[in-house]
All heavy atoms as an XYZ file, in Angstrom:
645
protein
N       3.332     -0.952    -18.275
C       2.872     -1.847    -17.381
C       1.406     -1.426    -16.664
O       1.243     -0.259    -16.472
C       3.771     -2.005    -16.151
C       3.462     -2.884    -14.993
S       4.722     -2.920    -13.714
C       4.954     -4.617    -13.822
N       0.590     -2.350    -16.530
C      -0.700     -1.987    -16.117
C      -0.646     -1.863    -14.553
O      -0.423     -2.787    -13.775
C      -1.708     -3.110    -16.489
C      -2.989     -2.767    -15.924
O      -3.315     -2.016    -15.204
N      -4.017     -3.612    -16.641
N      -0.952     -0.625    -13.999
C      -0.903     -0.319    -12.647
C      -1.877     -1.193    -11.800
O      -1.762     -1.378    -10.486
C      -1.180      1.212    -12.292
C       0.078      1.910    -12.659
O       1.137      1.421    -12.828
N      -0.196      3.250    -12.726
N      -2.939     -1.700    -12.440
C      -3.943     -2.442    -11.639
C      -3.503     -3.765    -11.233
O      -4.109     -4.522    -10.464
C      -5.250     -2.500    -12.401
O      -5.108     -3.128    -13.642
C      -5.864     -1.149    -12.520
N      -2.428     -4.307    -11.765
C      -1.881     -5.658    -11.341
C      -0.500     -5.649    -10.743
O       0.026     -6.714    -10.565
C      -1.881     -6.544    -12.646
O      -1.013     -6.091    -13.623
C      -3.316     -6.817    -13.177
N      -0.064     -4.457    -10.461
C       1.413     -4.402     -9.990
C       1.644     -5.122     -8.624
O       2.689     -5.831     -8.645
C       1.619     -2.908     -9.793
C       3.143     -2.541     -9.777
C       3.308     -1.147     -9.705
N       3.475     -0.699    -11.095
C       3.724      0.466    -11.394
N       3.834      1.482    -10.484
N       3.909      0.839    -12.640
N       0.735     -5.155     -7.795
C       0.994     -5.790     -6.574
C       0.183     -7.133     -6.456
O       0.351     -7.870     -5.487
C       0.595     -4.916     -5.356
C       1.500     -3.728     -5.198
C       0.982     -2.599     -5.570
C       2.684     -3.994     -4.808
C       1.881     -1.425     -5.459
C       3.672     -2.784     -4.697
C       3.122     -1.581     -4.972
O       3.903     -0.397     -4.852
N      -0.733     -7.346     -7.285
C      -1.572     -8.441     -7.137
C      -2.816     -8.090     -6.202
O      -3.567     -9.025     -5.850
N      -2.757     -6.913     -5.573
C      -3.630     -6.509     -4.566
C      -4.554     -5.367     -5.035
O      -5.534     -5.049     -4.432
C      -2.971     -5.998     -3.402
C      -2.027     -7.018     -2.766
C      -1.140     -6.414     -1.765
C      -2.701     -8.175     -2.197
N      -4.252     -4.829     -6.156
C      -4.874     -3.520     -6.572
C      -6.340     -3.863     -6.907
O      -7.164     -3.005     -6.606
C      -4.234     -2.967     -7.764
N      -6.572     -4.983     -7.445
C      -8.071     -5.278     -7.832
C      -8.810     -5.332     -6.596
O      -9.948     -4.758     -6.594
C      -8.126     -6.548     -8.585
C      -7.440     -6.477     -9.960
O      -7.483     -5.360    -10.609
O      -6.909     -7.523    -10.455
N      -8.389     -5.926     -5.574
C      -9.143     -6.044     -4.238
C      -9.316     -4.614     -3.629
O     -10.258     -4.274     -3.166
C      -8.408     -6.893     -3.322
C      -8.699     -8.329     -3.459
C      -8.076     -9.188     -2.505
N      -6.667     -9.160     -2.508
C      -5.897     -9.733     -1.580
N      -6.322    -10.406     -0.644
N      -4.565     -9.706     -1.833
N      -8.154     -3.732     -3.779
C      -8.321     -2.441     -3.168
C      -9.300     -1.567     -4.060
O     -10.024     -0.844     -3.444
C      -6.964     -1.704     -3.184
N      -9.273     -1.758     -5.258
C     -10.267     -1.019     -6.180
C     -11.660     -1.475     -5.842
O     -12.501     -0.612     -5.797
C      -9.921     -1.268     -7.587
N     -11.908     -2.673     -5.578
C     -13.197     -3.264     -5.385
C     -13.754     -2.612     -3.955
O     -14.846     -2.435     -3.720
C     -13.170     -4.759     -5.293
N     -12.806     -2.489     -3.069
C     -13.199     -1.816     -1.834
C     -13.582     -0.321     -1.910
O     -14.236      0.175     -1.132
C     -12.022     -1.834     -0.713
C     -11.699     -3.308     -0.328
O     -12.569     -4.166     -0.446
O     -10.656     -3.540      0.218
N     -13.199      0.335     -3.032
C     -13.479      1.706     -3.252
C     -14.051      1.883     -4.695
O     -13.422      2.654     -5.360
C     -12.214      2.635     -3.023
C     -11.557      2.271     -1.594
N     -12.122      2.845     -0.552
C     -10.546      1.502     -1.243
C     -11.429      2.280      0.544
N     -10.469      1.592      0.175
N     -15.113      1.151     -5.024
C     -15.580      1.272     -6.383
C     -15.955      2.668     -6.751
O     -16.731      3.350     -6.031
C     -16.815      0.241     -6.368
C     -17.237      0.137     -4.979
C     -15.988      0.509     -4.194
N     -15.858      2.938     -8.105
C     -16.283      4.258     -8.667
C     -15.856      5.590     -8.045
O     -16.273      6.549     -8.504
N     -14.981      5.550     -7.015
C     -14.618      6.793     -6.458
C     -13.646      7.486     -7.387
O     -13.710      8.694     -7.441
C     -14.030      6.646     -5.045
O     -12.741      5.834     -5.142
C     -14.948      5.933     -4.119
N     -12.693      6.682     -7.968
C     -11.720      7.247     -8.807
C     -10.755      8.220     -8.156
O      -9.905      8.816     -8.549
N     -10.979      8.094     -6.757
C     -10.053      8.992     -5.889
C      -9.607      8.127     -4.740
O     -10.349      7.418     -4.049
C     -10.859     10.169     -5.332
C     -11.335     11.056     -6.347
C     -12.080     12.278     -5.823
N     -11.439     12.755     -4.476
C     -11.013     13.984     -4.319
N     -11.467     14.962     -5.276
N     -10.473     14.341     -3.271
N      -8.270      8.325     -4.509
C      -7.734      7.665     -3.339
C      -7.563      8.655     -2.126
O      -7.406      9.613     -2.447
C      -6.310      6.956     -3.757
C      -6.389      5.847     -4.745
C      -6.757      5.813     -5.991
C      -6.296      4.522     -4.264
N      -6.687      4.572     -6.518
C      -6.312      3.670     -5.428
C      -5.886      3.778     -3.066
C      -6.250      2.320     -5.510
C      -5.763      2.400     -3.173
C      -5.965      1.773     -4.291
N      -7.818      7.939     -0.994
C      -7.753      8.852      0.168
C      -6.628      8.170      1.120
O      -6.116      7.114      0.951
C      -9.095      8.892      0.923
O      -9.334      7.526      1.448
C     -10.144      9.296      0.022
N      -6.293      8.802      2.192
C      -5.492      8.264      3.111
C      -5.999      6.965      3.736
O      -5.244      5.898      3.923
C      -5.196      9.256      4.364
C      -4.300      8.633      5.393
C      -3.944      9.715      6.574
N      -2.911      9.050      7.402
C      -1.588      8.972      7.160
N      -1.124      9.488      5.997
N      -0.860      8.353      8.067
N      -7.433      6.915      3.901
C      -8.060      5.654      4.398
C      -7.805      4.505      3.422
O      -7.448      3.344      3.754
C      -9.411      5.887      4.732
C     -10.261      4.696      4.994
C     -11.800      4.980      5.297
O     -12.067      5.443      6.232
O     -12.493      4.716      4.292
N      -7.908      4.825      2.057
C      -7.826      3.735      1.034
C      -6.278      3.349      1.008
O      -6.004      2.203      0.747
C      -8.403      4.160     -0.298
O      -7.662      5.253     -0.700
N      -5.436      4.315      1.278
C      -3.937      4.029      1.187
C      -3.646      3.154      2.420
O      -2.816      2.144      2.217
C      -3.107      5.281      1.190
N      -4.174      3.343      3.542
C      -3.955      2.517      4.751
C      -4.421      1.114      4.442
O      -3.774      0.135      4.755
C      -4.573      3.160      5.930
C      -4.661      2.064      7.085
C      -3.966      4.430      6.354
N      -5.514      1.011      3.892
C      -6.223     -0.416      3.515
C      -5.353     -1.097      2.630
O      -5.002     -2.332      2.732
C      -7.575     -0.171      3.032
N      -4.893     -0.293      1.596
C      -3.887     -0.929      0.487
C      -2.695     -1.471      1.203
O      -2.168     -2.623      0.916
C      -3.583      0.046     -0.573
C      -2.648     -0.463     -1.512
C      -3.015     -1.274     -2.605
C      -1.336     -0.185     -1.396
C      -2.165     -1.652     -3.434
C      -0.379     -0.604     -2.376
C      -0.857     -1.477     -3.504
N      -2.074     -0.752      2.047
C      -0.832     -1.101      2.746
C      -1.067     -2.299      3.673
O      -0.259     -3.310      3.642
C      -0.149      0.056      3.546
C       1.030     -0.378      4.451
C       0.320      1.114      2.566
N      -2.104     -2.286      4.431
C      -2.405     -3.510      5.269
C      -2.642     -4.656      4.408
O      -2.056     -5.739      4.732
C      -3.749     -3.197      6.122
C      -3.317     -2.073      7.200
C      -4.184     -4.451      6.779
C      -4.460     -1.537      7.980
N      -3.403     -4.550      3.371
C      -3.538     -5.730      2.384
C      -2.183     -6.152      1.896
O      -2.010     -7.459      1.803
C      -4.505     -5.246      1.290
C      -5.293     -6.476      0.616
O      -5.434     -7.425      1.275
O      -5.678     -6.305     -0.469
N      -1.375     -5.299      1.508
C      -0.131     -5.654      0.832
C       0.772     -6.463      1.952
O       1.385     -7.541      1.590
C       0.711     -4.452      0.294
N       0.906     -5.886      3.117
C       1.849     -6.519      4.081
C       1.269     -7.948      4.620
O       2.007     -8.749      5.057
C       2.116     -5.497      5.216
C       2.904     -4.327      4.728
C       1.083     -5.227      6.119
N      -0.088     -8.063      4.616
C      -0.678     -9.315      5.078
C      -0.924    -10.295      3.950
O      -1.272    -11.386      4.276
C      -1.933     -8.972      5.870
C      -1.762     -8.240      7.097
C      -3.020     -8.005      7.971
O      -4.135     -8.079      7.389
O      -2.995     -7.805      9.181
N      -0.612     -9.808      2.719
C      -0.990    -10.793      1.574
C      -0.222    -12.009      1.522
O      -0.834    -13.047      1.044
C      -0.799     -9.883      0.409
O       0.631     -9.747      0.141
N       0.888    -12.221      2.062
C       1.544    -13.485      2.072
C       1.291    -14.342      3.246
O       1.638    -15.604      3.157
C       3.070    -13.191      1.934
O       3.564    -12.637      3.205
C       3.565    -12.344      0.862
N       0.749    -13.839      4.137
C       0.441    -14.498      5.376
C       1.732    -14.625      6.396
O       1.587    -15.226      7.402
N       2.824    -14.096      5.932
C       3.998    -14.089      6.771
C       4.101    -13.023      7.865
O       4.886    -13.190      8.715
C       5.212    -14.103      5.785
N       3.307    -12.077      7.716
C       3.252    -10.918      8.571
C       1.868    -10.412      8.821
O       0.972    -10.642      8.009
C       4.157     -9.837      8.134
N       1.624     -9.577      9.880
C       0.446     -8.941     10.075
C       0.675     -7.375     10.105
O       1.733     -6.999     10.235
C      -0.283     -9.395     11.448
O       0.508     -8.907     12.472
C      -0.429    -10.931     11.529
N      -0.413     -6.718     10.272
C      -0.368     -5.232     10.177
C       0.391     -4.833     11.514
O       1.059     -3.746     11.595
C      -1.672     -4.585     10.224
C      -2.474     -4.967     11.402
C      -3.903     -4.491     11.236
N      -4.752     -5.517     10.451
C      -5.793     -5.235      9.844
N      -6.395     -4.119     10.043
N      -6.350     -6.165      9.095
N       0.371     -5.574     12.607
C       1.001     -5.282     13.875
C       2.588     -5.394     13.772
O       3.299     -4.916     14.680
C       0.464     -6.204     14.891
C      -1.001     -5.951     15.138
O      -1.487     -4.889     15.141
N      -1.718     -7.023     15.452
N       3.020     -6.082     12.823
C       4.491     -6.267     12.565
C       5.121     -5.015     11.921
O       6.282     -4.838     11.825
C       4.748     -7.403     11.621
C       4.405     -8.696     12.357
O       4.520     -8.961     13.602
O       3.837     -9.591     11.656
N       4.220     -4.078     11.382
C       4.747     -2.948     10.611
C       4.135     -1.669     11.277
O       3.099     -1.639     11.838
C       4.293     -2.963      9.182
C       5.012     -4.069      8.364
C       4.454     -5.360      8.344
C       6.069     -3.809      7.646
C       4.962     -6.360      7.685
C       6.615     -4.890      6.908
C       6.146     -6.072      6.962
N       4.867     -0.550     11.032
C       4.401      0.773     11.518
C       3.627      1.273     10.234
O       4.147      1.924      9.296
C       5.566      1.657     11.722
C       4.948      2.962     12.154
O       3.789      3.455     12.012
O       5.792      3.852     12.824
N       2.289      0.956     10.110
C       1.502      1.245      8.973
C       1.350      2.601      8.626
O       1.558      3.151      7.437
C       0.123      0.593      9.032
C       0.061     -1.013      9.251
C      -0.866      0.942      7.817
C       0.772     -1.751      8.043
N       1.164      3.430      9.677
C       1.116      4.940      9.489
C       2.443      5.447      8.847
O       2.344      6.322      7.939
C       0.887      5.681     10.818
C      -0.455      6.301     10.964
O      -1.216      6.087      9.927
O      -0.760      6.969     11.964
N       3.543      5.052      9.426
C       4.787      5.452      8.860
C       4.959      5.005      7.301
O       5.526      5.873      6.475
C       6.013      4.988      9.629
C       7.302      5.496      9.246
C       8.240      5.206     10.331
N       9.627      5.152      9.768
C      10.533      4.179     10.149
N      10.349      3.445     11.131
N      11.671      4.234      9.503
N       4.505      3.822      6.969
C       4.657      3.452      5.519
C       3.757      4.243      4.734
O       4.133      4.779      3.625
C       4.225      1.999      5.427
C       5.140      1.002      6.127
C       4.108      1.543      3.924
C       4.597     -0.417      6.262
N       2.592      4.479      5.081
C       1.586      5.327      4.339
C       2.153      6.817      4.242
O       2.200      7.441      3.072
C       0.239      5.340      4.961
C      -0.726      6.306      4.255
C      -0.382      3.917      4.921
N       2.584      7.289      5.293
C       3.153      8.626      5.171
C       4.319      8.840      4.250
O       4.501      9.763      3.502
C       3.533      9.210      6.584
O       2.284      9.075      7.429
C       4.008     10.568      6.624
N       5.302      7.922      4.379
C       6.477      8.015      3.539
C       6.065      7.637      2.178
O       6.648      8.500      1.208
C       7.429      6.852      4.139
O       7.808      7.019      5.472
C       8.760      6.894      3.239
N       5.301      6.650      1.954
C       5.016      6.389      0.450
C       4.138      7.525     -0.175
O       4.228      7.824     -1.352
C       4.137      5.040      0.442
N       3.326      8.197      0.595
C       2.524      9.296      0.111
C       3.369     10.428     -0.240
O       3.303     11.097     -1.295
C       1.570      9.690      1.128
C       0.799     10.954      0.795
N      -0.020     11.086     -0.301
C       0.734     12.211      1.408
C      -0.551     12.317     -0.361
N       0.012     13.024      0.714
N       4.415     10.716      0.694
C       5.319     11.791      0.301
C       6.055     11.550     -0.888
O       6.370     12.342     -1.722
C       6.256     12.031      1.633
N       6.554     10.175     -1.118
C       7.394      9.851     -2.309
C       6.433      9.824     -3.590
O       6.846     10.384     -4.637
C       7.905      8.559     -2.082
C       9.077      8.179     -2.963
C      10.107      9.011     -3.012
C       9.498      6.801     -2.686
N       5.163      9.289     -3.555
C       4.321      9.306     -4.696
C       3.690     10.661     -4.892
O       3.183     10.786     -6.066
C       3.400      8.110     -4.435
N       3.545     11.413     -3.930
C       2.802     12.679     -4.016
C       1.378     12.433     -4.480
O       0.721     13.025     -5.235
C       3.443     13.636     -5.023
C       2.892     15.061     -4.801
O       2.427     15.421     -3.697
O       2.924     15.784     -5.833
N       0.908     11.214     -3.937
C      -0.437     10.822     -4.240
C      -0.833      9.849     -3.254
O      -0.145      9.124     -2.639
C      -0.536     10.097     -5.587
C      -1.914      9.979     -6.253
O      -2.969     10.103     -5.496
O      -2.010      9.670     -7.448
N      -2.182      9.650     -2.983
C      -2.605      8.606     -2.023
C      -2.749      7.210     -2.743
O      -2.961      6.197     -2.193
C      -4.089      9.010     -1.435
C      -4.007     10.094     -0.551
C      -4.628     11.277     -0.522
C      -3.261      9.969      0.804
N      -4.181     12.062      0.538
C      -3.475     11.238      1.402
C      -2.394      9.082      1.401
C      -2.861     11.667      2.547
C      -1.726      9.506      2.620
C      -2.057     10.744      3.214
N      -2.711      7.299     -4.112
C      -2.684      6.020     -4.755
C      -1.300      5.426     -4.878
O      -0.398      5.764     -5.658
C      -3.168      6.263     -6.353
C      -3.204      5.120     -7.115
O      -2.861      3.944     -6.667
O      -3.542      5.066     -8.376
N      -0.958      4.587     -3.937
C       0.290      4.090     -3.579
C       0.751      3.008     -4.787
O       1.835      2.657     -4.808
C       0.475      3.567     -2.294
C       0.129      4.465     -1.116
C       0.366      3.817      0.216
C       0.872      5.840     -1.218
N      -0.264      2.654     -5.565
C       0.083      1.872     -6.648
C       1.024      2.292     -7.766
O       1.530      1.767     -8.622
C      -1.135      1.427     -7.465
C      -2.015      0.511     -6.503
C      -3.379      0.205     -7.263
O      -3.524     -0.550     -8.062
N      -4.401      0.915     -6.775
N       1.085      3.692     -7.620
C       1.927      4.422     -8.629
C       3.539      4.073     -8.324
O       4.322      4.412     -9.136
C       1.766      6.023     -8.698
O       2.008      6.503     -7.259
C       0.298      6.286     -8.983
N       3.735      3.679     -7.081
C       5.153      3.397     -6.643
C       5.463      1.929     -7.306
O       4.608      1.120     -7.419
C       5.371      3.182     -5.262
C       5.085      4.530     -4.374
C       5.057      4.168     -2.928
C       6.165      5.466     -4.810
N       6.636      1.786     -7.624
C       7.185      0.488     -8.128
C       7.126     -0.456     -6.995
O       7.244     -0.076     -5.818
C       8.614      0.489     -8.650
O       9.495      0.691     -7.731
C       8.646      1.468     -9.885
N       6.960     -1.748     -7.168
C       6.907     -2.785     -6.075
C       8.195     -2.739     -5.187
O       8.165     -2.689     -3.979
C       6.757     -4.018     -6.698
C       6.102     -3.747     -7.975
C       6.574     -2.386     -8.438
N       9.421     -2.521     -5.899
C      10.660     -2.521     -5.200
C      10.693     -1.238     -4.136
O      11.095     -1.346     -3.063
C      11.842     -2.338     -6.166
C      12.186     -3.546     -6.880
O      11.664     -4.666     -6.429
O      12.821     -3.550     -7.844
N      10.145     -0.113     -4.739
C      10.058      1.052     -3.761
C       9.192      0.847     -2.647
O       9.571      1.144     -1.583
C       9.639      2.343     -4.653
O      10.677      2.498     -5.667
C       9.586      3.531     -3.765
N       7.983      0.405     -2.910
C       7.012      0.070     -1.889
C       7.559     -0.798     -0.834
O       7.604     -0.613      0.390
C       5.750     -0.510     -2.498
C       4.730     -0.874     -1.347
C       3.906      0.139     -0.779
C       4.703     -2.140     -0.736
C       3.053     -0.322      0.259
C       3.802     -2.530      0.148
C       3.042     -1.595      0.708
N       8.173     -1.995     -1.286
C       8.715     -2.970     -0.213
C      10.005     -2.419      0.453
O      10.145     -2.775      1.593
C       8.893     -4.322     -0.948
C       7.606     -4.986     -1.254
C       7.044     -5.075     -2.356
C       6.559     -5.351     -0.291
N       5.838     -5.668     -2.323
C       5.488     -5.859     -1.031
C       6.539     -5.405      1.156
C       4.269     -6.322     -0.344
C       5.379     -5.821      1.704
C       4.368     -6.393      0.929
N      10.759     -1.563     -0.207
C      11.821     -0.961      0.552
C      11.345      0.013      1.673
O      11.859      0.004      2.797
C      12.635     -0.094     -0.493
C      14.159      0.044     -0.086
C      15.031      0.608     -1.136
N      15.022     -0.313     -2.382
C      14.761      0.024     -3.548
N      14.229      1.186     -3.798
N      14.827     -0.857     -4.631
N      10.325      0.672      1.430
C       9.730      1.501      2.519
C       9.212      0.689      3.551
O       9.413      0.898      4.710
C       8.570      2.364      1.868
C       9.092      3.368      0.937
C       7.678      3.131      3.023
C       7.980      4.174      0.050
N       8.416     -0.398      3.243
C       7.842     -1.285      4.255
C       8.829     -1.897      4.956
O       8.811     -2.098      6.268
C       7.012     -2.365      3.595
N       9.970     -2.311      4.459
C      11.195     -2.978      5.242
C      11.752     -2.122      6.104
O      12.219     -2.562      7.190
C      12.199     -3.462      4.094
N      11.753     -0.809      5.935
C      12.180      0.225      6.681
C      11.272      0.498      8.032
O      11.677      1.215      8.804
N      10.099     -0.066      7.937
C       9.035      0.309      8.896
C       8.693     -1.024      9.714
O       7.583     -0.989     10.349
C       7.848      0.879      8.250
S       8.300      2.408      7.315
N       9.513     -2.100      9.844
C       9.251     -3.118     10.462
C       9.370     -2.880     12.017
O      10.288     -2.260     12.355
C      10.072     -4.386     10.024
C       9.745     -4.811      8.664
C       9.974     -5.627     11.011
C      10.812     -5.808      8.079
N       8.419     -3.317     12.798
C       8.627     -3.106     14.288
C       9.335     -4.331     14.752
O       9.144     -5.475     14.495
C       7.171     -3.085     14.840
C       6.421     -1.974     14.439
C       5.066     -1.851     15.110
N       4.345     -0.693     14.606
C       3.231     -0.329     15.124
N       2.609     -0.977     16.082
N       2.669      0.794     14.671
N      10.246     -3.936     15.669
C      11.191     -4.869     16.331
C      10.722     -5.206     17.729
O      10.195     -4.472     18.381
C      12.540     -4.370     16.266
C      13.051     -4.356     14.881
C      13.211     -2.990     14.306
C      13.516     -5.480     14.153
C      13.742     -3.025     13.031
C      14.056     -5.418     12.960
C      14.126     -4.156     12.385
O      14.596     -4.079     10.976
């Protein structure tokens, strides 16, 4: 499977960080915000973005959160919804 199309957001995230070839915490935060806001059903304020990034980073052992499967990513996000 091609990691650049896994979420439908990776191309935009890559465009925001062209040529770096390196993901950082900042790019991971941008990726998560883009992912949770992508459907228009929620905003970044509905989620604990820092917690999603920290948890996903620990699981992936990388700032490139695209290495996680979509199911894993959304399971993490679902556990970080603010009530």
